Structure formats: C-alpha cells, structure tokens
N, C-alpha and C positions, 0 to 999 in steps of 0.2 A: 738258120733256115728252119722253118716250121712246116711240116708236111700236112697234107689233108687229114682230117680227123684227129689232129693233134690237140692236146689240152693246153690252154693258155690262162695265166693269171690275169685278172683285171686290176689295175692300180688307180682307178678313179672312184668317185663317190656315187656312181650310178646304182649301186646295190647289187651288182653281179660280182661274184668272187672268182668263179672259174667258168670258162667257156670252151667250146669245141669248134675248131676251124672247119667250115664246110665249103668255102670257096675263096680262092685268091683272085683278086680283081685285075690282075695283070697278065692273065692267060698263061700262067705257069703252074706247076704242081706244088711248088714250095713258096713260102712267103719269107721275106727278109725284112729287116728294120726299115720302116718308112712305107711299107705296102699297106694299102687298104684291103680289108678282108671282110667276109661275111661269116658271122659266128652264131651259134645257138647257145643260150644260157643253160648251164648244167647245174651250177651251185650258186644260190643267191642268198642275200641277207633277208630276214623275215619281212621287214617293212620297206624294202627298197623300191626304186622306180622300175627296175627290170624284174620281170617274172620268169620263173623257170620255164624253159621251152621257147621263149621268145627269140625271134631271129633279129639280129642287130648288125649294124656296120661297126667296124673297129679299125684301129690303126696300130700296127705293131711298133712298139717302142724299144723293146729289148729282146735279144735272142741268145740262146746258149752257144750257138755256133759262132766261132770267132769271126770278126770282120777285120780285114787288113786296111789300114788307113794309107794315105798317100806317102806319109813319111816312113812307112814300113812297120809301124807299131800295130799290135793286135789289141782288139777290144773284145772282151768276153764277159758275160754275165752269168750268174748262178741259175736264173730261171728265165723262162719266156714270159713276156708281159705285153699287154696291149691296153688301149683305152677305148671306151665306147664313144662314138661320134654321132651327132645328130645328122649331119650331112657332110659331104666331102669338102675339101679345101678349095674347090673350084668356085670362084665368084661368078654369079650370073649377072650379065650386063644387058 
C-alpha cells in the first residue's frame, strides 16, 4: 500500500526516476499493485521525455507491503515501483 504523498520509483524508459503520489483513482487513500494513480515527477533524467514537475498517470506494479495470494503465500518487494502510462487500459469503442 502506498499512501498519498508517498515516493515511488519509476521502472520504465520515460525519463522519470522518482515521482510523488498525489491521487489514487479508485477513491481510496492508499494505492495497491494494479491501481492507476496520478503522480508528479520529482527526479528526472536530464534528456528524458518527462520534465520535473509534470503531472502524469501511472500504474503501480510493486509495493513494499506484502500481498497475500489465494494459495496463502506472501509477495513482498524491496521498493515501491510504478510505470508511466499514456492512457488507461480501457479501450474506447
């Protein structure tokens, strides 16, 4: 679970290195793996596509808080991570 104003590492090639969570798009105060979020870029690569201070959409892919699977096993990662997305996974028809 990642709370509001939490720092998240970015693991794609968009140019952002670290972002800050400003809104979870499922009307909760915390985000879990698989949630779409709104973030602001705090640390970026010098010639990346994302500039410092830009607001982007992202998808949480890893969290430090463990998640319990159906078979009872726990999954836990060392860091929180997300990827920047251009648009949501909903297809327009």
